[in-house]
N, C-alpha and C positions, 0 to 999 in steps of 0.2 A: 951778408946783405946782397940780394940779387939786384940785377940791373937789366934794363931793356936797351938794346941797340936798334935804332929805327932808321931805315933807309927811306927817306921821304920822297914825295913826288909821284907815288904810284896810285893810280886810280883803282877804286874798288868796283866790283860788279857781282851781281848774283843775289842770293837770299841769305838772310841771317835771322835767327830766332832768339828773342830775348830770354834770359834765364828767369827763374822764379824770383820774386821780389825779396830782397834782403830784409827790408824793414818789417815786412809782414811775417817772414819766416821766424825772426827773433821773437815776435809777440806770440805766434802760434805755438812754438816749441815750449815757451814758458807756460802757456795755458794748459799744456798736457799734465801739469802738476796738480790740476784741480780735481782729478779723478784717479782712482786706483785701477780703472779699466783701460783697455787699449785704445789709443788714438792713433790713427794712421794718417800720415801727411804726405801728399804728392807734390811734385814739382819743387822739391827742396833744392835751392842752389848750392853747388859745390864750391863754396867760398870760405875764406879763412874765418871770418866772424861767426858764420853759422856753424862751421865744423867745430870751432872752439866751444860754442855753446852746447852742441850735441855731446862733445866729450865731457864737458862739465856736468851735464845731466847724468851721464853714465857714472861718473865718479860720485854723484850724489845718491846713487843707488837705483836710478831709473833704468828699467830694462829697455834698451834701445836695440832695435834690429833693422838692418838695411834690407828692405824687401825688393828693391829694384834700383835702377840707376839713379833715380831721384825720389825714391819713396822710402820713408822710414816709419816704423811703428814705435810708440812710446807707451810704456806702462809704469806708472809711478805708484806701484803697490807698496813698496817698502823704501823709505828714505833713510839714509845713513846720517843721522843727526850729529854724530860725533865728527864726521867729516865737515859738516857745515860750521863747526866751531874751530876748525884747524887753520893754521897759517897758509897751507896749500890752497884751501878754498878761497880765502881772502885775497891771496896773491892773484889767483886767476880772475876773480871778480874785478880787481883793480885794473886789469888790462882789457876788459871786455865791457863796453858800454851797455850792451843789451842785458847784462846780468842784473841791472837794477829792477827789471821786470819780473824777477823771481820773488820779489817782496810780496806783491799782491796775492798771488796764488798760494804761497807758503803760509801767509797769515790767515787767509780765508779757510784753508783746509786744516792746518796744524796749529794755528795760534801763535806761531813764532817764526822769526826770520832773522838772519844775520847777513849784513852786506857791507863791503868796504866801499869807499868812494870809487865809483866806476870810471874806467878809462874811456878811450875812444879818440876821435879826431881832436887835434889842438886847434880849434876854430873859434876860440873865445869862450866866454862864460856859458856854461850849460847847467842852469840851475836845477836842483832837485826839489825846490820848494813845493812845486805843484804836486809832485808825487807824495811828499811827506805830509803836507797840509791836508790833502784829500783823504789819505789813509788815516791820519790822526782824527779827522772828523768822523770817521766810522768807528772810532773807539780804540785805536792802537796807541801804544806808548813807545816812544823812541828814547833810547839812551845811547850816548856816544862814548865809546871807550877810546880815550886819547892814546893809550899805550898801544893798542892794536889797530888804531885808526879805523874803527869799524862801528857800524850802527847795530845795536841789538834792539829788535822790535818785537813786542809781545802784545797779545790781545786775548782776554778771557772769553771774548765773543764779540764779533763785529755787529754793529747795529746800523741799519739804513738811516740816511739823513738827507737833507737838501743841501747842496753845495754849489757855489759859484766859483769856478776855477779862475785863478788870477791870470792865467794865460792858457791858450788852447794848445797845450803841450800834447803831442801825439803819444809819446811813451808814458807821460803822466796820466793821460786819459785811459790808456790801455791798462796801466797798473791799477788804477782805481776801479775800473770795470771788473777786473779779475778779482779784486778784493770784495766787491759789492755783491757778486752773483751768489755767494754763499752766506751773506750777512742776513741778520733777522730784519724783516720788514722791507720797506721801500727806500731806494736811493734815487734821488733826482740830481743829475749832473747838468748844470747850465754852463755854457761856454766850453762844451766838450769839443775836442778835435773830431772832425768828421771825415778825415782822409779815407780813401778806399780801403786801406789796410786796417784801419779801426773798424770799418764796416765789416770787413772779412772776419775779424776777431769776434765781433758780435754775432755774426751768422754762425760761426763755429760753436760759440757758447750756447746759442739757442738750440742747435742740433744736439748738444750735450745735455739739454734739459733746463738751461737758464731761461729767464723771462725778461728779455730786453726789448723795449720799444723805443721808437724815435730814431732808429738806425738811419744814418746818412744825414741827420740834422745835428745841430749843436745843443740839443736838449734831449738827453737820454733818461729814460725811466727804467729802473732795474728793480724787480721784485725778487727778493732773495728766495732761494730754494735750499732744501736740506742737503742734497747731493747731486752730483753730475755723473754722467755715464760716458762710455766710449763712443767714438764716431769716426768718420773719415772727412778729410778736408783737402782741397786742392788750392795751392798758392797761386795768386795772380802773377802774370808776367811783370817784370820789373820796369816801371814807368821811367826810371832814371836811365836804364839801359836803352829803352826806346828813344828817349831824347838824345842820348849820347850818340846813337847810330844815325839819327837825323843830322846831327852836327857833323859827324864824320863824312857823310855823303856830301854835304854842302861844301865843307872845307877842301875836300879832295876832288870836287867837281865830278862826282861819281853817280851812277845810276844804281839804286839799291832798293830792294824790297825787304821790309821788316815784317816777319811773319807772326801771325797770332798774337797781336798786341793787346787784346782786350780793350778795344778802342773806346768803349763807353766809360771806361774807368780812367782815361787819360786826362779828362778835364780840359783845362786851358792850354795844355802843353802844345798840341799841334798849332793852335792859333798864335801862340807866342813865337814859334819859329816862323810862321807866316809873316809876322810883323817885321822880321828881319829880311823878308823878301824871298824866303825859301818856299818853293812850290812843293806841296805835299798832297797826295791823293789817297783817299781811303778806298780800298778795294776789298770789300767784304770786311774781314777782321784783320787785314794786312794794311800796312802803310807803304806806298810807293813814292820814292823820292827820285825824280828824273835828274839826269845830269844837267847842271846849270853852269854856264861859263861865268855868270855874274849874278848877284842878287843885291837888291837895293832896299835899305832900311826905310820903313815908312816914317812919315812925320805925323804929328798930331794934327787935328783939323785946323788949328790956328797957325800951322806952319812951324811950331816950336819943336825942338829936338825930342826925339822919342826917348822915353824913360821905360826901362824894364826893371821891375822890382819884384821881390818875393813877398809872399803873404800866406797866412794860414789858408788851408783848403776852404773853398775852391779856388783860391789864388794860386800863383805860380810857386811850385816847390823851390825852396832855397837850394836844394841839391843840384839843380840844373843851371844856376846862374853862372857857375864857372865855365860850363860848356858853352853857354850862350855868349859869354864875353869873348871866348876864343873865336867862335864863329863870326862875331862882329868884326874881328880884325881884318877879314878879307871881304867884307861887304862894301857896298857903295853907300857912303853916308856916315853919320855919326850917331851914337847912342849913349845914353847915360845908364850904366848898370848900378842899381841901388840895392845893396845887400843889407836889408834891415834887421834880419833876425840873428845874425852872428857878426861879431866885430873883427874877426881875424881871417875871414875867408878870401879876401881880395889881395892878401899880401903876396900871393904867388905871381902877380902880374909883372914883378920885376924880371922874372925869368922870360916872360913873353917880350918885354921891352928889349932884353938882351938879344932876342931872336929877330928883332926888327919891327915889332908891333908898335903902333903909335897909340899909347894909352897914357892918360893923365890920371894918376891916383889922387883923388881929391882929399880923401880921409879914409879911415878904416872901413867905411861903409859904401863909398861911392867912387866909381871910376868912369871916366869919359873915354870911349873908344872911337878913334877916327879910322874908318875902314880904308884898306888899300885898294878895294875893288879889283883884287887880283892883279893890280898894276905891277907889283913886285911881291914875291913870295917871302915868307919868313925863311930864315936860314937856320941850319941845324945848330943845336946848342947842347950844353952839358948841364944837367939840372937834377934836382932831387925832389921827389914827390912829398909834399908836406902832409897831405891827407887824401882820402879816397877820391873825392870829387875833383880837387885840383889835379890829382894824378892823372885821371882820365882826360881832363882838359889839356894837360901838357902832352899826353900821348896823341891826341887829335892834332895839336899844333905841330908836333914832330912829323906826323904822317903827311901833312900838307907842305912841309918845309923843303927847301933845297938842301941836299947834303945829308950827312949822318948826324943823328942826335943820340944822346945817351940819357936815360932817366934812371936814377938810382933810388934806392929805398922803395922798390916796387911792391914790397909786401903791403904797403898801403893800398895799392891798386888791387892786389889779390884779396884784400879784406872784402871788397865789394863786387868784383868782376870775375866770373868763372872762366878759366882757361882763355883769357882775353886774347892773347897772342895767337893761339891755335885757331880760334874762330875767325879772327881778322885776317890771318895769313891765308885761310881757305878762300877768302873772297878778294885777294889781291894785295894785301899789305905785305911789308917786308920787315918783320919784327923778330929779333932774336933775343932769347933770354940767356943771360950769363950769370 
């Protein structure tokens, strides 16, 4: 198990460029199974979750070639169906959350799929009902094998239908879209997730020959086609990294320019940081964060305490609430952080409290943060990363703290952040991997 040793208190300066978006990459890579022709994908992040999925694709029989530092080609002409029934395949799926999105394209193109219950962050319940109910409504049959702890899914032919999703699940929407593009007839999905990464998936599929309308809305119409063909695609910058870098700049009182952020796809993220008092300037497609000695949390118009909560897009992504909570510990004022979508994501705050933060954990979903206004800094601590987003939040806290901190289980951070210590050390951080 690897660890980071962080010497806190160093200011950052210079430029940093976000990696390709993790969540988009997982969807796009799975979508390459929908055709036997070559699909070339650019700006693929070099992170653990994505690399594991790419290796899984290779083992499934997909011809994968690395064309450049962040460019891969995928050709799913021949699939090894014997491997898909093996214990090795099921074991890999059980440790990789994104593997659930193999179901839609495999069913659409081959009429069968096998999947174990996927893994991922331990952040509370992460239901698969939306995936399964949507795909079942297209005509698929699900059978659970208790001995293998796997789902065997079959379909003699998917047929388009109207559906209302029980929740606007991003991966659920992506899975259903990929199943529907080759189904007979028309599929209408209401309450679809409309995140930029789902939009990107739809644009990719349309370039491959699909017929999807309503992109960027929560009402998607998909007219099935007989087959798809190859194309090229470029993955967006990772909005979670962009937000993480804004938080780092604020916490370390640093001047930082975040390059090529695809600003029009960031939605409410810049505004949400401004509500914490952080000054942010858009310069072309870059974000400039000036050095601030202090930042003050806004209040609501009636003077009541500010509440920052996650919500489905175009609301604030839940993946940034951990970062915003940490940033608030050094703000002037108080804020209620309300994590609505997952029930176990705030449990990492005990580690921040040990570092000197003033936080009241009200329940699994809500925490009140009383900011220090940089009156005194957090002090170094010894901690373990519980998941990707809490891990980066703890790293930000350690970078701003007095003294030496150690973060263990940093494989969790590696799952979502590419060479994070190398990129941060290049702009002034002091992080050592052990």
